[in-house]
C-alpha positions in Angstrom: 19.0 21.0 -8.0 21.5 23.7 -8.7 21.5 24.9 -5.1 22.0 21.3 -3.8 24.9 20.8 -6.3 26.6 24.0 -5.2 26.2 23.3 -1.4 27.5 19.8 -1.9 30.5 21.2 -3.8 31.2 23.6 -1.0 31.3 20.7 1.5 33.4 18.6 -0.8 35.9 21.4 -1.3 36.3 22.6 2.3 35.5 19.5 4.3 37.2 16.7 2.4 40.9 16.4 2.2 41.2 15.3 -1.4 42.2 18.8 -2.7 39.4 18.9 -5.2 38.9 22.0 -7.4 35.6 23.8 -7.7 34.8 21.9 -11.0 35.5 18.6 -9.4 33.4 19.5 -6.4 30.5 20.5 -8.7 30.8 17.1 -10.4 30.6 15.4 -7.1 27.6 17.5 -6.1 25.8 16.8 -9.4 26.1 13.0 -8.7 24.7 13.3 -5.1 22.0 15.8 -5.8 19.9 13.6 -8.1 16.7 12.5 -6.2 15.0 9.1 -6.3 11.2 9.3 -5.7 10.6 5.6 -5.4 10.2 5.6 -1.6 8.0 8.7 -1.6 5.8 7.5 -4.4 5.3 4.1 -2.6 4.4 6.0 0.6 1.9 8.1 -1.3 0.4 5.0 -2.8 0.0 3.4 0.6 -1.7 6.4 2.2 -4.1 6.8 -0.8 -2.8 10.1 -2.2 -3.9 11.3 -5.6 -2.1 10.0 -8.7 -1.7 13.5 -9.9 0.6 14.3 -6.9 2.7 11.2 -7.5 3.0 12.1 -11.1 4.2 15.6 -10.2 6.8 14.2 -7.9 8.0 11.7 -10.5 8.2 14.4 -13.1 10.2 16.7 -10.8 12.6 13.8 -10.1 13.1 13.1 -13.8 13.8 16.8 -14.4 16.4 16.7 -11.5 18.0 13.7 -13.0 18.3 15.4 -16.4 19.7 18.5 -14.8 22.2 16.4 -12.9 23.5 14.7 -16.1 23.8 18.2 -17.7 25.7 19.6 -14.7 28.0 16.6 -14.5 29.0 16.7 -18.2 29.5 20.5 -18.2 31.9 20.3 -15.2 33.5 17.2 -16.6 34.4 19.0 -19.7 35.7 21.9 -17.7 37.9 19.6 -15.7 39.3 17.8 -18.7 39.9 21.0 -20.6 41.5 22.9 -17.7 43.8 20.1 -16.5 44.6 18.4 -19.7 43.1 15.1 -18.6 42.8 12.3 -21.2 39.4 10.6 -21.6 38.8 7.0 -22.4 35.6 5.8 -24.0 34.8 2.2 -24.8 32.0 0.4 -26.6 31.1 -3.1 -25.7 29.2 -5.5 -28.0 26.0 -6.8 -26.3 25.8 -10.5 -25.4 22.5 -12.0 -26.6 21.3 -15.1 -24.8 21.3 -18.1 -27.1 23.3 -16.3 -29.8 27.1 -16.9 -30.2 28.5 -13.4 -30.3 32.1 -12.4 -29.4 32.3 -10.0 -26.4 34.2 -7.4 -28.4 35.4 -4.2 -26.8 36.7 -1.2 -28.8 37.6 2.2 -27.5 39.6 5.4 -27.9 41.7 7.5 -25.6 41.5 11.2 -26.4 43.3 14.2 -25.0 41.7 17.4 -23.7 41.2 18.6 -27.3 39.3 15.4 -28.2 42.2 14.3 -30.4 42.5 10.5 -30.6 45.8 9.3 -29.1 45.3 5.6 -28.4 43.1 2.9 -29.9 41.8 0.1 -27.7 40.6 -3.2 -28.9 40.0 -6.7 -27.5 37.4 -8.7 -25.6 36.3 -8.1 -22.1 36.8 -11.7 -21.0 40.1 -12.5 -22.7 42.5 -9.7 -23.2 42.8 -6.0 -24.1 45.3 -4.4 -26.5 46.3 -0.8 -27.1 48.0 0.9 -30.0 49.0 4.5 -30.7 46.8 6.3 -33.2 48.8 7.5 -36.2 46.0 8.9 -38.4 42.2 9.0 -38.4 40.4 9.2 -41.8 36.9 10.6 -41.2 36.0 11.0 -44.9 34.0 7.8 -44.9 30.8 7.1 -42.9 32.9 5.2 -40.4 36.3 6.6 -39.4 39.3 4.5 -40.6 42.0 4.4 -37.9 45.7 3.9 -38.8 47.6 2.8 -35.7 50.9 1.5 -34.7 51.8 -2.0 -33.3 49.5 -3.3 -30.6 50.6 -4.2 -27.1 48.7 -6.1 -24.6 47.7 -4.1 -21.5 45.6 -6.8 -19.8 45.2 -10.5 -20.2 43.0 -12.9 -18.4 44.9 -15.3 -16.1 43.3 -18.7 -16.5 42.6 -20.5 -13.2 44.6 -23.7 -12.7 42.9 -26.8 -13.8 41.9 -29.6 -11.4 39.1 -30.1 -9.0 41.5 -30.2 -6.0 42.2 -26.5 -6.5 38.5 -25.7 -7.1 39.5 -23.7 -10.2 40.8 -20.9 -8.0 43.8 -18.8 -9.0 47.1 -19.3 -7.2 46.6 -15.9 -5.4 43.2 -17.0 -4.0 44.6 -20.3 -2.9 47.5 -18.7 -1.0 45.6 -15.9 0.7 45.5 -17.8 4.0 49.1 -19.0 3.9 50.9 -18.2 7.2 53.7 -15.6 7.1 55.9 -13.9 9.6 55.5 -10.4 10.9 51.7 -10.2 10.8 49.6 -8.7 13.6 48.8 -11.0 16.5 45.1 -10.4 15.7 45.5 -11.7 12.1 42.8 -14.3 11.4 45.5 -16.6 10.0 46.9 -17.1 13.5 43.7 -18.6 14.8 44.2 -22.3 15.7 40.9 -23.4 14.2 41.8 -21.5 11.0 45.1 -23.2 10.7 43.6 -26.7 11.4 41.0 -26.1 8.7 43.7 -25.0 6.2 45.6 -28.3 6.6 42.5 -30.3 6.3 42.0 -31.3 10.0 38.2 -30.6 9.9 37.3 -32.4 13.2 40.1 -30.6 15.0 39.1 -27.3 13.6 35.5 -27.7 14.7 36.6 -28.8 18.2 38.8 -25.8 18.6 36.2 -23.4 17.2 33.6 -24.7 19.7 36.2 -24.3 22.5 36.9 -20.7 21.5 33.2 -19.8 21.3 32.5 -21.3 24.7 35.5 -19.3 26.1 34.1 -16.1 24.6 30.6 -16.8 26.1 32.1 -17.4 29.5 34.2 -14.3 29.4 31.1 -12.2 28.3 29.0 -13.6 31.1 31.7 -12.8 33.6 32.0 -9.2 32.4 28.2 -8.8 32.6 28.2 -10.2 36.1 31.0 -7.9 37.2 29.2 -4.9 35.7 25.9 -5.8 37.4 27.6 -6.2 40.8 29.3 -2.8 40.4 26.0 -1.1 39.7 24.4 -2.7 42.8 27.3 -1.3 44.9 26.6 2.1 43.3 30.0 2.1 41.4 30.8 2.6 37.8 31.0 -0.8 36.0 34.5 -1.7 34.8 35.3 -0.8 31.2 36.7 -3.5 29.0 40.2 -2.6 27.7 41.2 -4.4 24.5 44.6 -6.0 24.5 45.7 -5.0 21.0 43.7 -1.9 20.2 43.2 1.6 21.7 40.9 4.5 21.0 42.6 7.5 19.4 41.8 10.5 17.2 42.5 10.1 13.5 44.9 13.0 12.5 43.2 13.4 9.1 39.4 13.1 9.9 39.6 14.1 13.6 37.3 11.2 14.3 37.8 8.8 17.2 38.7 5.4 15.9 
């Protein structure tokens, strides 16, 4: 587990372009190095292997999972302490089926020294508020938090009423609105798409079938040309897209 975490961190630090530190790379390695024995145990069960062997593999996987959690938290603490990153922790009240309970969310934003700075409260389906922590009294069993005025940092946007809008938001309804300056290959420029957007369903279906038949005819023609070229002992013609070209990405060095 430790070796896999370290090797993954090396790859993350020197192969990726995110500029991660060693601690961040080790966090990434701890996440990826945990093993899942489900497929292996299922295979052993199918081939009739002993239950003792399956138990050993499952136990090793559980040990690796525990080690991964420990590694991740250790390097997370190093990252937050070294770089002064604030940490936000929230608690969500469970929703019990058949019981009317409010979906309450409470949380605290702490700095690298675990000092409370901001208090978060609200409901996960309505709105979230935040307030600056002025004082925390921990003399009682449950800490008493004195905070400043609250301000809303998120509020649910209610969908517009009416069955004609299918209870979608204005943004969702306008995603397919035509606009100038888009790429020629934008799906909003398809004639069948435009016909469907204005409610001309029959016309949209007719155009869609026409486009599909044209694509099939074009594909058959290309296949026939390639087959004829091979019979002549020549290289088949390579399709060249009208709007795209293959090039090497300057960051990843991959051909895209």
